N, C-alpha and C positions, 0 to 999 in steps of 0.2 A: 776084629783084626787079631790074628793069632801070633803070639810072641815065640820066637825061637830061643833056645837057651843062650845063644850068643848075643841076643839083642840087648842093648843098653837102654834102660827106661828113660834116662835123661835125654839121650839122642832121639828117642821116639817122640818125646814131648816137643823137642825143638823142631822136628820135621812137621809135626802136626800144626805147630804155630805158624811155620812158614807157609804151609798149604792154605791155612785160613787167611793169612795176610794176602797171599796171591789171589784168592777168591774175592776178597774185599776190594782189591785194586781193580780186578776185572769188572766187578759190579760197578765200581765208581766210574770206570772208563765207559762202560755201556750207558750208564745214566748220563754221563756228560755228552756222549754222542747223540743220545735221544734229545737231550735238552738243546743241543746245538742245532739238530735237525728241525726241532719244533720252532726254535727262534728264527732259523732261516726261512721256514715256511711262513711264519707270521710276518717276517720282513717283506717277502715277495708279495704276500697278500696285501700288505699296506702299500707297497709300491704300485700294485695294480689298481687299488682304489684311488690312489693319488693321480695316476695317469688317467683313469676314467673321469675323475673330477675335473682335471685340466681340459680333457677333450670336451666335456659338457660345457665348461666355461667358455672355451674357444668357440664352440658352435653357437652358444648363446650370444657371444659377441658378434659373430657373423650375422646372425638373424637380426640383431638390433641395428646393423648398419643399413641405413636407407634414408629416404626422405622423411619418413615418419617413424618415430620410435614406438616401443610398446606402450609407453605412457600416453603418447598422442592417440594411439588407437583406442585407448580406454575412454577417451572423451566422446560423448554421444554425437556432438556436431561433426567432428572429424570422421567418425565411423560412418555416419549416414551420408556425409558429403562424398567421401571416397567411394562408398558402395554405389551411390547413384552415378558417379562418374564412370565407374567400371561397367555398369549396366548399359549406360548410354554408348560407351565405346564399343561394347560387344554388339549392340544393335546396329551401329553404324557399319561395323565390319561385316556383319551378316548381310545387311542390305546391299552394301557395295560389292560383296563377293558373290552372293547367291541371287541377288535381285535381278540382274540381267538374264541369267540363265532361267530362272523361274518365269520371268516375263516372256522370254522366247518360247518356253514350253507351253505357256498359256496361249500365246498367239498362234502356235502351230495347230491348235485344235479349235480356233475361234473363227467364225465366219468373217469374211472380208468386210462386210458392212459394219459389223460390230467393232472391228478393229479401227475403222475410220471414224465412226460416230462416237463411240464410248470406249476408248482404248483401255481405260482402267476399270471398267465394270467387269464383274465376274460372271461371264457367260450369260448375258441378258436374254439371248435367244437360243440357248442350248449349245451343245458341243458339236463341232463339225469334224467328226472322225474321218470323213472322206478326204480331208486335206492331205492326210498322211498317205492314203492310198493313191490319190492323184499325183502327189509328189514322187512317190516311188515308181509308179508305172507310166503315167502320161508324160511327165517331165523327164522320165528315164534317169532318175537319180540313182536307181539301182546300178546302172552301167557305170556312171561316174563314181559311184561309191566303190565299186570293185576296182576301177582304175586307180583310185586314190590308195586303196589298200595295197595294190600291187606295187605302186610307186613307193609307198612307205616301207614295205618289206624289203624291196631291193635297196633302197637307200640305207635302211638299217643294217643289212648284211654288209654293204660296202663300208660303212663307217666303222662297224665293229671289227671287220677284218683289218682295215688300215690302222685303226687306233690301237688294237691289242698287239699286232705284230710290230708296229712302229715303237710303241712304248716298251715292248719286250726287248727289242734290239737296243734301244738307247739306255734302258735301265738295267737289264740283266746281262745281255751279251757284252755291252760296253766296248765297242770297237775303238781303235785309237783315234779315229776321226769322228767319234760320237759327239764331242763337244761342238765341232763345226756344224754337224748336221742339226743338232739341237738349236744352235744359234740361227741357222737358216730357217728352220721351221718356226721359231719364235718371231723372226723378222716378218714373216708373211702375215702375222696378226696385225701389223701396223699399216697394212695396205687396205684401204676401204674396199668393201665388196663390190661397190658399183663400178670401181675402176677396172675390175677384172672381167666385167661382162663382155666387152668387145673382144679381147684376146681369147677368152674362153669360148665365145660363140664361134669365132673363126676356127678354133681348134676342133670343135664339134662338127663344123661345116665340112672341114677337110682334115680328118684326123690322120696323123702319120702312121704309116705301115698298113693301114686298113684299106685305103684306096676307095672308100665309099663314105658318104655322109651319114651321120647318125641323127639327122633331123627326123622328127616323127618316129623316134625310137625311144623306148624306155631307158636304153643305155645312156642316152644324152642327159638324163637326170641322175641315174645311178652312179655313173663314174665320177662326175664332179662332186657329188655328195660325199664321197669318201675322202676327198682332200680337205680335211678339217684339222687344222693345226691345234685348235683348242682341245679337241678330243685326244689327240696324240699326247700332248703335254699333260693333260689331266690323268690319263692312264699311266704315263711315265711316273708322275708323282706318287701315284698309288703303288706302283711296283717298287719304287724306292723305299717305301715303308714296310715292304715284306721282309721277313727274316732271311738273311743270307745263309744261315746255317742249314735251312731246308734245301736250298739250291746246291750247296756243297755236298750234303748227304746224298742227294739224288745223283750228282755227278760221280760220287764215289761208288754208287750202286750200278753205274754203267749207263745212266740216262744221257742221251745226246741232246743237242739243242731243241730238236723237234719234240722229242719225248718229254723233255723238261717243260716245254711250253704247253703241251697239250694235257699232260697228266699232273703237273704240279702247279704251274702258274695260273692257268685258267680256273681250275676248281677253287683256288684261293681268292679269285678276283670277282666273285659274284656281285658284291656291292657296287663296284665301279662299273661293271658291265651293265647292271640295271640302270645306273644313272645315265650312262651314255645311250642306252637303248631308249629311255624316255626322251632324252634330248633329240635323238635322231628321228624318232617317229613323229613327235610333235612338230619339229622343224619341217619335215617332209609333208606333213598334213596341211600345214598352213602356208607353204611356199606358193607364191603367185607369179612373180615376175619371170623367173627362169623357166618353169613349165610353159608359161605363155609364149616365150620366145622360141622354144625348141619343139613344142608339141602343137603344131598348127592344125592337125586333124582333130575335129571335135569328138570323134569316136574314141580317142584315147586320152582325152584331157581329164584331169582330175576335178574334184568338186571346187577347189579354190579358184580354178580358171573358168570352169563352165557356168557356175552359178551366177557370177556377175554379168555374163553375156546373155543370160535368159531372163534377167530381172525385168526388163521392159516389156517382154511379151508373155509374162506369167502372172496369174492372179496373185494378189498380195498374200492371202492366206496360204495358198499352196507354196509360194516362194518361202515364206517363213517356216513352213513345215519342212521344206527341203533344207533350210539352214539348221533347223533343230536336229534333223537326222545327221547332218555333217558334223555336229559337235559330239556325237555319241562316243566315238572312238577315243578322242583325247581325254574326255572326262572319265571314261571307263578305264583307260590306261593308268591315269593317276590314282583312281580309287583302288585298283588292284595292286599297283606297285608302289604305293605311297610309303610303306614301311621300308622297302629296299631303297627307295629314292632318298628318304630322310637319313637312313643309317649310312648310306654311301657318302653323304657329305662329311662324315667324320673320318672316312678313310682309315678304318681301324686295321689292326694287324690280323694275322691269320693263325697264330700258334697259341694254344691254350696252355696256361701254366700248370 
């Protein structure tokens, strides 16, 4: 530092001391800030550790809640006893669930004499693969199989159309008379199905506005199948759980009711559509009484109607083979759509956070 002739040495010393003091204060402030930040970081870390410990303790408490505590499971007698019970229950469930199906599959390729003499023996005289061929061709199961598929597809389309549009109208559009319509739909579930057979049959026999009977027509099965109050209310409850913000955003973008239904609501409703589809196809596949009443022509009858009528005149092994073929579609549907079916029971939302 260069001194000018007018500089006072005492004043220069005072300025230097002030500068040093200011620097010390700044250093002390920076150190205090660092120490405060470090203390805050340590405090947050301690709080996180405490929260994790509380969560672990809570989870441990939840896991201990049960008929047997962790101390009970450490006892060999309890552990072996409960393990044996679990294995026995699993075996019983497997036998009760898969046993009839496996037995039917075995009888489908077993000669009739072996079925009658030694029903539980494992193919004592070989496998009769010709049972399947005779059931498919001679008994004409192929024709009735196609009839059943055709009836199931039409019933599925009818139920999906009515359930989705009805649920959409009651849940999303919400007309002023929607509560009344919902009450009327719900009231139909309290009427036994057997009571509706006579009026429904008279309606199919002489439907209004058509002028011709629908007897011996697939429409006689398809149209009544769509009138399912359970499916409408089920789909409505699912639509109620969908976020309204998506609907409002679509309306602001200019989407009308039809565009909103087709482009927004249906893509978000795959779980419930899968559930209704499984219900519809299985119900149509196993329905017996109504197709028996309205489909009198054997050429268009489904498997559920035709198989009991040919039982007396068909070889037992061939008949069981026909029964085994008729169970393929329901079992296959469940195996393919089981994930969607089980997830749809939760009726989850559609927007990811």
